[in-house]
N, CA, C and O atoms as a printed pandas DataFrame, in Angstrom:
     atom_number atom_name residue_name chain_id  residue_number  x_coord  y_coord  z_coord
0              1         N          MET        A               1  -10.853   26.800  -93.007
1              2        CA          MET        A               1  -11.667   25.879  -93.781
2              3         C          MET        A               1  -13.038   25.691  -93.132
3              4         O          MET        A               1  -13.342   26.286  -92.099
4              5         N          VAL        A               2  -13.830   24.873  -93.747
5              6        CA          VAL        A               2  -15.178   24.600  -93.254
6              7         C          VAL        A               2  -15.133   23.807  -91.952
7              8         O          VAL        A               2  -15.981   23.991  -91.078
8              9         N          TRP        A               3  -14.151   22.931  -91.826
9             10        CA          TRP        A               3  -14.046   22.088  -90.627
10            11         C          TRP        A               3  -13.765   22.904  -89.375
11            12         O          TRP        A               3  -14.122   22.488  -88.273
12            13         N          ASP        A               4  -13.131   24.057  -89.530
13            14        CA          ASP        A               4  -12.861   24.928  -88.377
14            15         C          ASP        A               4  -14.151   25.484  -87.778
15            16         O          ASP        A               4  -14.157   25.919  -86.627
16            17         N          ILE        A               5  -15.219   25.476  -88.528
17            18        CA          ILE        A               5  -16.513   25.943  -88.041
18            19         C          ILE        A               5  -17.396   24.768  -87.606
19            20         O          ILE        A               5  -18.084   24.848  -86.588
20            21         N          ILE        A               6  -17.376   23.691  -88.371
21            22        CA          ILE        A               6  -18.266   22.558  -88.115
22            23         C          ILE        A               6  -17.889   21.813  -86.839
23            24         O          ILE        A               6  -18.770   21.484  -86.044
24            25         N          ILE        A               7  -16.614   21.541  -86.625
25            26        CA          ILE        A               7  -16.185   20.751  -85.459
26            27         C          ILE        A               7  -16.573   21.420  -84.138
27            28         O          ILE        A               7  -17.110   20.732  -83.270
28            29         N          PRO        A               8  -16.333   22.725  -83.931
29            30        CA          PRO        A               8  -16.772   23.331  -82.658
30            31         C          PRO        A               8  -18.294   23.287  -82.460
31            32         O          PRO        A               8  -18.765   23.090  -81.340
32            33         N          ILE        A               9  -19.051   23.465  -83.526
33            34        CA          ILE        A               9  -20.512   23.426  -83.420
34            35         C          ILE        A               9  -20.983   22.024  -83.043
35            36         O          ILE        A               9  -21.824   21.867  -82.158
36            37         N          VAL        A              10  -20.443   21.008  -83.709
37            38        CA          VAL        A              10  -20.814   19.621  -83.402
38            39         C          VAL        A              10  -20.399   19.273  -81.974
39            40         O          VAL        A              10  -21.155   18.624  -81.250
40            41         N          THR        A              11  -19.214   19.695  -81.568
41            42        CA          THR        A              11  -18.738   19.435  -80.206
42            43         C          THR        A              11  -19.655   20.088  -79.175
43            44         O          THR        A              11  -19.969   19.478  -78.153
44            45         N          LEU        A              12  -20.083   21.313  -79.434
45            46        CA          LEU        A              12  -20.995   22.015  -78.531
46            47         C          LEU        A              12  -22.324   21.269  -78.403
47            48         O          LEU        A              12  -22.843   21.104  -77.299
48            49         N          ILE        A              13  -22.869   20.823  -79.525
49            50        CA          ILE        A              13  -24.144   20.110  -79.507
50            51         C          ILE        A              13  -24.012   18.786  -78.762
51            52         O          ILE        A              13  -24.859   18.455  -77.933
52            53         N          VAL        A              14  -22.960   18.030  -79.051
53            54        CA          VAL        A              14  -22.750   16.736  -78.379
54            55         C          VAL        A              14  -22.545   16.952  -76.881
55            56         O          VAL        A              14  -23.071   16.187  -76.072
56            57         N          GLY        A              15  -21.799   17.968  -76.506
57            58        CA          GLY        A              15  -21.579   18.259  -75.088
58            59         C          GLY        A              15  -22.857   18.662  -74.378
59            60         O          GLY        A              15  -23.090   18.246  -73.243
60            61         N          ALA        A              16  -23.680   19.458  -75.020
61            62        CA          ALA        A              16  -24.943   19.888  -74.413
62            63         C          ALA        A              16  -25.888   18.704  -74.224
63            64         O          ALA        A              16  -26.502   18.564  -73.166
64            65         N          VAL        A              17  -26.007   17.866  -75.228
65            66        CA          VAL        A              17  -26.882   16.694  -75.129
66            67         C          VAL        A              17  -26.358   15.732  -74.065
67            68         O          VAL        A              17  -27.129   15.223  -73.252
68            69         N          GLY        A              18  -25.062   15.484  -74.070
69            70        CA          GLY        A              18  -24.465   14.607  -73.070
70            71         C          GLY        A              18  -24.640   15.154  -71.665
71            72         O          GLY        A              18  -24.963   14.404  -70.745
72            73         N          GLY        A              19  -24.432   16.442  -71.490
73            74        CA          GLY        A              19  -24.609   17.070  -70.186
74            75         C          GLY        A              19  -26.042   16.991  -69.698
75            76         O          GLY        A              19  -26.287   16.792  -68.508
76            77         N          PHE        A              20  -26.984   17.145  -70.605
77            78        CA          PHE        A              20  -28.391   17.045  -70.237
78            79         C          PHE        A              20  -28.711   15.655  -69.701
79            80         O          PHE        A              20  -29.331   15.523  -68.645
80            81         N          PHE        A              21  -28.287   14.613  -70.428
81            82        CA          PHE        A              21  -28.597   13.254  -69.999
82            83         C          PHE        A              21  -27.872   12.878  -68.705
83            84         O          PHE        A              21  -28.428   12.157  -67.876
84            85         N          ILE        A              22  -26.666   13.346  -68.526
85            86        CA          ILE        A              22  -25.957   13.098  -67.277
86            87         C          ILE        A              22  -26.675   13.806  -66.130
87            88         O          ILE        A              22  -26.797   13.244  -65.042
88            89         N          GLY        A              23  -27.150   15.024  -66.356
89            90        CA          GLY        A              23  -27.888   15.763  -65.338
90            91         C          GLY        A              23  -29.187   15.069  -64.951
91            92         O          GLY        A              23  -29.520   14.998  -63.769
92            93         N          VAL        A              24  -29.920   14.558  -65.930
93            94        CA          VAL        A              24  -31.168   13.843  -65.658
94            95         C          VAL        A              24  -30.883   12.580  -64.849
95            96         O          VAL        A              24  -31.596   12.279  -63.892
96            97         N          PHE        A              25  -29.840   11.843  -65.234
97            98        CA          PHE        A              25  -29.474   10.624  -64.520
98            99         C          PHE        A              25  -29.125   10.944  -63.067
99           100         O          PHE        A              25  -29.572   10.249  -62.154
100          101         N          TYR        A              26  -28.328   11.990  -62.849
101          102        CA          TYR        A              26  -27.918   12.391  -61.506
102          103         C          TYR        A              26  -29.127   12.812  -60.666
103          104         O          TYR        A              26  -29.241   12.431  -59.501
104          105         N          LEU        A              27  -30.027   13.596  -61.261
105          106        CA          LEU        A              27  -31.210   14.056  -60.540
106          107         C          LEU        A              27  -32.100   12.885  -60.140
107          108         O          LEU        A              27  -32.625   12.864  -59.026
108          109         N          ARG        A              28  -32.279   11.917  -61.023
109          110        CA          ARG        A              28  -33.090   10.744  -60.685
110          111         C          ARG        A              28  -32.485    9.958  -59.533
111          112         O          ARG        A              28  -33.204    9.505  -58.642
112          113         N          LYS        A              29  -31.169    9.796  -59.545
113          114        CA          LYS        A              29  -30.508    9.077  -58.457
114          115         C          LYS        A              29  -30.687    9.816  -57.132
115          116         O          LYS        A              29  -30.916    9.187  -56.099
116          117         N          GLN        A              30  -30.584   11.145  -57.155
117          118        CA          GLN        A              30  -30.768   11.925  -55.938
118          119         C          GLN        A              30  -32.189   11.790  -55.407
119          120         O          GLN        A              30  -32.387   11.680  -54.198
120          121         N          LEU        A              31  -33.174   11.798  -56.291
121          122        CA          LEU        A              31  -34.561   11.646  -55.861
122          123         C          LEU        A              31  -34.809   10.256  -55.284
123          124         O          LEU        A              31  -35.567   10.112  -54.325
124          125         N          GLU        A              32  -34.180    9.234  -55.858
125          126        CA          GLU        A              32  -34.324    7.885  -55.305
126          127         C          GLU        A              32  -33.703    7.798  -53.911
127          128         O          GLU        A              32  -34.249    7.136  -53.028
128          129         N          LYS        A              33  -32.567    8.463  -53.713
129          130        CA          LYS        A              33  -31.941    8.481  -52.390
130          131         C          LYS        A              33  -32.830    9.193  -51.383
131          132         O          LYS        A              33  -32.989    8.738  -50.251
132          133         N          MET        A              34  -33.412   10.317  -51.803
133          134        CA          MET        A              34  -34.271   11.092  -50.923
134          135         C          MET        A              34  -35.484   10.290  -50.473
135          136         O          MET        A              34  -35.960   10.430  -49.346
136          137         N          GLN        A              35  -35.965    9.463  -51.359
137          138        CA          GLN        A              35  -37.151    8.664  -51.072
138          139         C          GLN        A              35  -36.911    7.745  -49.876
139          140         O          GLN        A              35  -37.815    7.527  -49.070
140          141         N          SER        A              36  -35.713    7.212  -49.760
141          142        CA          SER        A              36  -35.427    6.290  -48.669
142          143         C          SER        A              36  -34.755    6.974  -47.475
143          144         O          SER        A              36  -34.585    6.346  -46.430
144          145         N          ASP        A              37  -34.374    8.231  -47.608
145          146        CA          ASP        A              37  -33.687    8.947  -46.539
146          147         C          ASP        A              37  -34.505   10.173  -46.118
147          148         O          ASP        A              37  -34.417   11.225  -46.753
148          149         N          PRO        A              38  -35.298   10.041  -45.053
149          150        CA          PRO        A              38  -36.148   11.159  -44.640
150          151         C          PRO        A              38  -35.362   12.410  -44.249
151          152         O          PRO        A              38  -35.857   13.524  -44.423
152          153         N          GLU        A              39  -34.152   12.248  -43.726
153          154        CA          GLU        A              39  -33.356   13.418  -43.347
154          155         C          GLU        A              39  -33.007   14.257  -44.571
155          156         O          GLU        A              39  -33.021   15.487  -44.510
156          157         N          MET        A              40  -32.693   13.593  -45.683
157          158        CA          MET        A              40  -32.352   14.319  -46.900
158          159         C          MET        A              40  -33.585   15.051  -47.440
159          160         O          MET        A              40  -33.482   16.180  -47.922
160          161         N          LEU        A              41  -34.742   14.405  -47.356
161          162        CA          LEU        A              41  -35.988   15.035  -47.798
162          163         C          LEU        A              41  -36.307   16.245  -46.919
163          164         O          LEU        A              41  -36.740   17.281  -47.424
164          165         N          GLN        A              42  -36.098   16.120  -45.619
165          166        CA          GLN        A              42  -36.335   17.227  -44.681
166          167         C          GLN        A              42  -35.389   18.388  -45.000
167          168         O          GLN        A              42  -35.796   19.550  -44.973
168          169         N          LYS        A              43  -34.147   18.075  -45.298
169          170        CA          LYS        A              43  -33.160   19.111  -45.628
170          171         C          LYS        A              43  -33.574   19.872  -46.888
171          172         O          LYS        A              43  -33.482   21.099  -46.941
172          173         N          MET        A              44  -34.030   19.133  -47.899
173          174        CA          MET        A              44  -34.471   19.783  -49.134
174          175         C          MET        A              44  -35.675   20.678  -48.869
175          176         O          MET        A              44  -35.752   21.788  -49.395
176          177         N          ALA        A              45  -36.615   20.201  -48.055
177          178        CA          ALA        A              45  -37.802   20.995  -47.744
178          179         C          ALA        A              45  -37.408   22.279  -47.021
179          180         O          ALA        A              45  -37.957   23.341  -47.315
180          181         N          LYS        A              46  -36.464   22.202  -46.078
181          182        CA          LYS        A              46  -36.018   23.396  -45.357
182          183         C          LYS        A              46  -35.338   24.390  -46.296
183          184         O          LYS        A              46  -35.484   25.601  -46.130
184          185         N          GLN        A              47  -34.595   23.883  -47.282
185          186        CA          GLN        A              47  -33.946   24.772  -48.243
186          187         C          GLN        A              47  -34.976   25.523  -49.081
187          188         O          GLN        A              47  -34.738   26.644  -49.529
188          189         N          MET        A              48  -36.133   24.876  -49.283
189          190        CA          MET        A              48  -37.192   25.519  -50.058
190          191         C          MET        A              48  -38.106   26.367  -49.162
191          192         O          MET        A              48  -39.047   26.988  -49.657
192          193         N          GLY        A              49  -37.837   26.399  -47.853
193          194        CA          GLY        A              49  -38.600   27.236  -46.951
194          195         C          GLY        A              49  -39.759   26.536  -46.269
195          196         O          GLY        A              49  -40.606   27.199  -45.670
196          197         N          TYR        A              50  -39.820   25.219  -46.341
197          198        CA          TYR        A              50  -40.889   24.458  -45.691
198          199         C          TYR        A              50  -40.336   23.715  -44.487
199          200         O          TYR        A              50  -39.184   23.282  -44.483
200          201         N          ASN        A              51  -41.170   23.574  -43.468
201          202        CA          ASN        A              51  -40.798   22.784  -42.306
202          203         C          ASN        A              51  -41.847   21.680  -42.173
203          204         O          ASN        A              51  -42.971   21.945  -41.745
204          205         N          LEU        A              52  -41.497   20.458  -42.532
205          206        CA          LEU        A              52  -42.445   19.351  -42.560
206          207         C          LEU        A              52  -42.475   18.616  -41.228
207          208         O          LEU        A              52  -41.430   18.324  -40.647
208          209         N          ASN        A              53  -43.700   18.314  -40.740
209          210        CA          ASN        A              53  -43.800   17.455  -39.576
210          211         C          ASN        A              53  -43.757   15.995  -40.039
211          212         O          ASN        A              53  -43.677   15.734  -41.240
212          213         N          SER        A              54  -43.809   15.052  -39.113
213          214        CA          SER        A              54  -43.626   13.646  -39.492
214          215         C          SER        A              54  -44.740   13.142  -40.404
215          216         O          SER        A              54  -44.485   12.332  -41.295
216          217         N          LYS        A              55  -45.963   13.607  -40.197
217          218        CA          LYS        A              55  -47.066   13.165  -41.054
218          219         C          LYS        A              55  -46.884   13.684  -42.483
219          220         O          LYS        A              55  -47.099   12.949  -43.447
220          221         N          GLN        A              56  -46.490   14.943  -42.613
221          222        CA          GLN        A              56  -46.238   15.515  -43.936
222          223         C          GLN        A              56  -45.059   14.821  -44.611
223          224         O          GLN        A              56  -45.057   14.631  -45.827
224          225         N          MET        A              57  -44.060   14.445  -43.816
225          226        CA          MET        A              57  -42.890   13.763  -44.350
226          227         C          MET        A              57  -43.284   12.407  -44.931
227          228         O          MET        A              57  -42.849   12.043  -46.023
228          229         N          GLN        A              58  -44.107   11.664  -44.196
229          230        CA          GLN        A              58  -44.552   10.357  -44.685
230          231         C          GLN        A              58  -45.368   10.508  -45.963
231          232         O          GLN        A              58  -45.235    9.707  -46.888
232          233         N          LYS        A              59  -46.212   11.535  -46.013
233          234        CA          LYS        A              59  -47.024   11.773  -47.202
234          235         C          LYS        A              59  -46.138   12.116  -48.405
235          236         O          LYS        A              59  -46.387   11.642  -49.513
236          237         N          ALA        A              60  -45.114   12.931  -48.190
237          238        CA          ALA        A              60  -44.193   13.296  -49.269
238          239         C          ALA        A              60  -43.440   12.068  -49.774
239          240         O          ALA        A              60  -43.265   11.898  -50.981
240          241         N          GLN        A              61  -42.991   11.206  -48.848
241          242        CA          GLN        A              61  -42.286    9.992  -49.258
242          243         C          GLN        A              61  -43.212    9.070  -50.041
243          244         O          GLN        A              61  -42.799    8.463  -51.029
244          245         N          GLN        A              62  -44.464    8.964  -49.601
245          246        CA          GLN        A              62  -45.421    8.102  -50.301
246          247         C          GLN        A              62  -45.709    8.641  -51.692
247          248         O          GLN        A              62  -45.833    7.872  -52.645
248          249         N          MET        A              63  -45.816    9.969  -51.815
249          250        CA          MET        A              63  -46.051   10.570  -53.131
250          251         C          MET        A              63  -44.888   10.280  -54.069
251          252         O          MET        A              63  -45.098    9.962  -55.240
252          253         N          MET        A              64  -43.664   10.388  -53.563
253          254        CA          MET        A              64  -42.493   10.122  -54.392
254          255         C          MET        A              64  -42.456    8.655  -54.810
255          256         O          MET        A              64  -42.114    8.336  -55.948
256          257         N          LYS        A              65  -42.808    7.770  -53.888
257          258        CA          LYS        A              65  -42.811    6.341  -54.198
258          259         C          LYS        A              65  -43.871    6.020  -55.249
259          260         O          LYS        A              65  -43.610    5.264  -56.185
260          261         N          ASN        A              66  -45.072    6.595  -55.096
261          262        CA          ASN        A              66  -46.145    6.369  -56.065
262          263         C          ASN        A              66  -45.782    6.921  -57.428
263          264         O          ASN        A              66  -46.089    6.305  -58.448
264          265         N          GLN        A              67  -45.134    8.072  -57.459
265          266        CA          GLN        A              67  -44.724    8.668  -58.725
266          267         C          GLN        A              67  -43.707    7.780  -59.417
267          268         O          GLN        A              67  -43.762    7.604  -60.634
268          269         N          LYS        A              68  -42.782    7.222  -58.656
269          270        CA          LYS        A              68  -41.766    6.336  -59.232
270          271         C          LYS        A              68  -42.419    5.079  -59.783
271          272         O          LYS        A              68  -42.065    4.628  -60.872
272          273         N          MET        A              69  -43.373    4.501  -59.043
273          274        CA          MET        A              69  -44.049    3.295  -59.507
274          275         C          MET        A              69  -44.839    3.573  -60.775
275          276         O          MET        A              69  -44.810    2.771  -61.709
276          277         N          GLY        A              70  -45.538    4.691  -60.823
277          278        CA          GLY        A              70  -46.301    5.052  -62.019
278          279         C          GLY        A              70  -45.399    5.269  -63.211
279          280         O          GLY        A              70  -45.762    4.929  -64.338
280          281         N          GLN        A              71  -44.238    5.826  -62.979
281          282        CA          GLN        A              71  -43.283    6.061  -64.053
282          283         C          GLN        A              71  -42.728    4.747  -64.573
283          284         O          GLN        A              71  -42.537    4.585  -65.778
284          285         N          ASN        A              72  -42.466    3.799  -63.665
285          286        CA          ASN        A              72  -41.953    2.497  -64.083
286          287         C          ASN        A              72  -42.969    1.754  -64.930
287          288         O          ASN        A              72  -42.594    1.093  -65.898
288          289         N          GLN        A              73  -44.241    1.847  -64.591
289          290        CA          GLN        A              73  -45.275    1.182  -65.371
290          291         C          GLN        A              73  -45.400    1.827  -66.738
291          292         O          GLN        A              73  -45.638    1.141  -67.732
292          293         N          LYS        A              74  -45.242    3.140  -66.793
293          294        CA          LYS        A              74  -45.369    3.858  -68.045
294          295         C          LYS        A              74  -44.261    3.469  -69.024
295          296         O          LYS        A              74  -44.489    3.439  -70.233
296          297         N          PHE        A              75  -43.082    3.176  -68.521
297          298        CA          PHE        A              75  -41.935    2.860  -69.355
298          299         C          PHE        A              75  -41.608    1.376  -69.362
299          300         O          PHE        A              75  -40.439    1.002  -69.454
300          301         N          GLY        A              76  -42.599    0.545  -69.269
301          302        CA          GLY        A              76  -42.390   -0.878  -69.426
302          303         C          GLY        A              76  -41.891   -1.588  -68.179
303          304         O          GLY        A              76  -41.270   -2.643  -68.302
304          305         N          GLY        A              77  -42.133   -1.063  -66.989
305          306        CA          GLY        A              77  -41.771   -1.734  -65.754
306          307         C          GLY        A              77  -40.294   -1.731  -65.439
307          308         O          GLY        A              77  -39.833   -2.547  -64.641
308          309         N          ARG        A              78  -39.547   -0.839  -66.043
309          310        CA          ARG        A              78  -38.103   -0.752  -65.790
310          311         C          ARG        A              78  -37.841   -0.189  -64.419
311          312         O          ARG        A              78  -38.495    0.774  -64.017
312          313         N          LYS        A              79  -36.902   -0.759  -63.685
313          314        CA          LYS        A              79  -36.563   -0.250  -62.350
314          315         C          LYS        A              79  -35.150    0.237  -62.314
315          316         O          LYS        A              79  -34.683    0.702  -61.274
């Protein structure tokens, strides 16, 4: 019948959309953790092939903090 085709397609679409939003939520939480944990930020930089000194680390943390603040203002001050 028609339902044998429609249900799998709808399920696939709902799963893809749900997975996307869960992924975005998870990534945002990880970035917030990195902002307050310099060791995690250093680990990520090393995985990407960079070796940050303490001054570069502070600058990266400040950039992440400023980006988060700008994003909160853009979306109505939500934290």
